[in-house]
N, C-alpha and C positions, 0 to 999 in steps of 0.2 A: 751390649751398649745399643743405643739405636742408630738402625743404619750404618753410616760404613765413620761413624764421628769415633778415632781415639782422641779422647782428654786427658792429657798429662798436666800434674799438680806440681808445685816447686813452693815451697817456704817451711818455718817452722812448725812442728810438734811440741808441745809439752805438759804438763802436768798442770790446771788452775788448782793451786790450793785457797779455797773458796772462805774469809773466814765471816764470821757472822756473831752479832752480837746479842745474846740473850737479853728479853725484859729483863732478868735477874742479875744482869751485867757480866753475866761468863761467857767466855768467848767461845764459838764452837768452829772447828774445821773442817773440811772435808775438802777429797781431795778429786777432779774433777779430769777426763781428757780433755784437750783444746790442741788451740792452737789456729790464728784465722786458715794456711790451708788447708791444714791436718779435717777443721771442721769443712769447710768446701766439699774433701772428697767424699763424708761420709756421709755430708743432703745427697752431695751429689747419686754416691750406691742408693739410697734410700728411694731415690728418684728413677729406677728401673737403670741408670748410669753405670758401667765399669771402668772408673777411673783407675789411673796408673799412677802411684804417688813416689814422685822421686825425690826425697828428703831423704839424711840420715836415720834409724832409729836405732837411741840406743840397745845397748842389751842388757841394761840393770833393773831393777822391780818394773820400776814405772816403764820404762823401754816394752816391757815381754806385755805388761797392761796395753801400751798402745799400737804395739801391732798386733796385739790377738783381736782387737778393736777390730784395727780395719779389716785383719780377713775376714772375721765373723759379719763384718757388710758388703763384702764382696767386691774391696777394694784391691788393687794387685799394688804388690809390697815392688817396688820397679829399683829401689834405694837400697844401701848397704846400711848393714847393722854393724853400730859403733862399739865398742867402749868405757868411752865415756859418757859424762851422767846426761840425764836429763834437763835439759830446759824449764824452769817452774817460774809459776806467777804465781805471787801473793797476789788476793783479789780481794778487796774489800765491799762489802755489797752497802751501800748508802741509798735506802728507799728503791733499792732492787738496780739500781747504777752501778756497774763495775770498778772501783780501781784498780791501779796492777802495781805492782811493783815485780822486777824478774831478778830473777838467778842464770845468767846467761853465758859467762864466761867459761871458755874451752870446753862448751857441750857438745854432744853429738849432732846436733841439729845443724849444728855452724862446722864441722867436719866437713867441707863439701868443696869441691874444686871442681873445674870443665870436664877435665877427664868423667871423673863421676856423674856429673850430668847429663854428657853425651852417652855414657854405658847404660845407664840406667832410662832416659829415652824413648818409646816405643817406635820402634821405624817408620809403621802407622802413623802415627801421630797425626793430628788435624785440626786440634786444639791445647795452647798450653798459659794454664793459669797460672800466676804468681803476683807475689806480694808482701804484705805486713814485715816482719822483721827479715824477709830476706835481704831487703836492701837496706837495712836501718846503717847500716857499715860495716867498714872489714875486708878481709880477700874473700871473704863466702857473700857478701853482698855484690861486688865482682862479678863473680863465677854466676851468679844468679842472671846478673845483669848481659853479663854476657851471651848467656843462653837465651833471654829474650830476645835483642837483639836477631843473632842467630835463627830461630822460631821465625819471627817477621819478615825475615830476607828469605827464606827455604816456602814462603807461603802460607805457614801456619797461621792458622787466626791469634788471635791473643787477645785475653784480659787482665787485667790490673785492676787491684784495690791496692790504695797506699795502708790504709790502716795504719794509720798514725800513732806510731808510740815516742812524742821527741823525748821521753825520757830517758830512751836508750840507744835515741843519738848521740853521740859525741858530737858529729861536724855539721850542723843545722846546716849554713851553706853547701857544703857540698852534696846533703842529702836532697836539696830539693834543685844542683843543680841533677844530680839523678834522674828524679822523678822527670824534669823536664824535658832530658835525653829519652826517658821510658815510654813521654808522650808521645816521642815519636814513630815510634815500633807498635803502639797499644790500636788494635780492633776497637776493643770494649774500655773503659774505664769506667769503675763501680765505684763512689767515694762520697764519706759521708761531711754536712755540712761543717764537724768536727774537723774530718777532713782537711775541707777545704781552708779551714781558719790557719790551723797551722801551715800550711803550705804556701797560703798568697795572707800572711797575717799582717799587711799596709792596702790590703783592699776590701769593701763589701761582699758578701756574696754575690752579688750583681755581678760586678767589676772582678772578683775569683772565676766565677764560672765563666766569663766571655775569654777571660785571659788563660784558661786550661781549655777550655776549647779551639782559641788560634792557634793554639801550640800542637795542639795534639792531630793525627793522624786515623783517628778514631770513629767510626763512623755511627759510635752508640757511644752515649756518653750517660752516665744516671748518676743524681743527688739524691741520697735519703738524708731526711730531715725527723728523724725519729716519729716522734708523735704524730710532726705534721704531715708523714705520707711520703712522697716522691714522685720528684721530676727528669723526664730524663731528654733529651737532644737528640736530634738525627741535620742532617745535613742542611736539610728541610722541615725539620718539625720537632713541636715542642709541647710532652703530653704531662699531666699532673694528674696523680693521685691523689685521695688521700686515705689515711688509714681508718683500718673496721673498729668498730668498741671491741678491747680487751679484755673481757670478764677473768677474774682471776690470773692476772700478771705477776710471774714468781720474781723473774730479773729478763735483762736485757741481752744476757752473753751469746754469743752466738747466732742472736738478730741477722747482725751484717753478713757473716758466711752464712745462713741460709739466703737470705733475697739474692747474693750473688749468686749459689748455687742453683735458685732454680730460675733464674732467668738463662745461665747455660742451659738447664735442662729444659725447658720449652724451647729456646728456639732451636738443639737438639732432635726433639720430637717433631717438632716441625718443618723441619729441612731449612732452617735456615742460619745456623751459625756458619757463616762465610761474608767475605767480605760485600760481593757483588750483593745479596739478597738485605744483610744488614742495612744498605746503602735504598733499599727499597721499599722498606718498612713504612705502612701508612701508619692514622691518628690511629684505630682499631686496633692494627695486630700490638702498635704499643701498648695502647691502653691494658689491654688483654693482658702483654705480659707485665707489666708493671703490676697490675690488681692480685695478680697471682704469687709474683712474690713478698706483694706486702702481705698476704694471705697466710704465705707460707712463713712467713718471720716474727708474723702477730701467734701462731701458731706455738710458732718456737719458745716464745715468750711465754706461756702458759706453763712450761715444764722446767725446772733446774736445769741450771747450765746449758750447756750447749745441747738438745737433744731434738734435730731438726725431723719435720714431718714426712710420711710417707709420700707418696704421688696420693695415693687413696683418699690419706688423711687429706690432704689439700683439693683432690677430689670433692670429696662431702664438701667440704665449708665454704667454698665456690659455690657450691650448688643453692648451700643453704643460706648461707649468710654464716658471719657468725653471732653465736647467740649462748 
């Protein structure tokens, strides 16, 4: 871990079973390790961070693969191992874009309590990232929400990525109310244009982002827009960057998670992952932050599944551009 930053990660781990139709009409399947916060942990480790992953992981065969991969990458497994099965996502690719169906009832990553999170949280934590299915609903969502607010109240910086999966949210109004509460405890909010539309369905994109910014204590708000790049806001700045060309795009699985991790890693490296520093970011710093995160996300899209680049790979493409 660079400097004195200690990043803890909360949220799901799962298996992405990717189904692809061959020209012959045959359907192939491949099992990939995943889950948005899980991917963020891996992407941080590949950028020289040592994140602590707090979520329980199953002891079944898939769980062993998930745990072994984190250890291999250098992530600290701070959460419990559980006998319940691993969550599975059935992913169908259409023109490289993933569509998901989940099997998540009574799985290991949901078997978490406030006491479990408190026990797993490193005493020296300086930043807590959570999001995605952690807040979808149920007792586990309540536990993660309490942990998020507790971190904020204790002076730990926080980041929130909703990564909304509306098909897994039983009570959409309750989910939106939870998100509104979480916004008040967030230091950084990163979301996609699709997330924004799901959270504020009756508002235009511009009105939705203004409503979000009015509702949050976040020092930095970032909206990713797929092939259109990304835009960010601080209290006084607005910066937009475009996507580079992406030759040989394979799929977009994990692109947003790679983006999030790159933002966090870049801020840690620059000594800026704290409230006071984030409030003072200037235009050039914000543009450099977004440029690097977009480049990292695009590099991930040239690999199958979530396969985040290393710091060295991002440095190389930043120096010469993606060609």
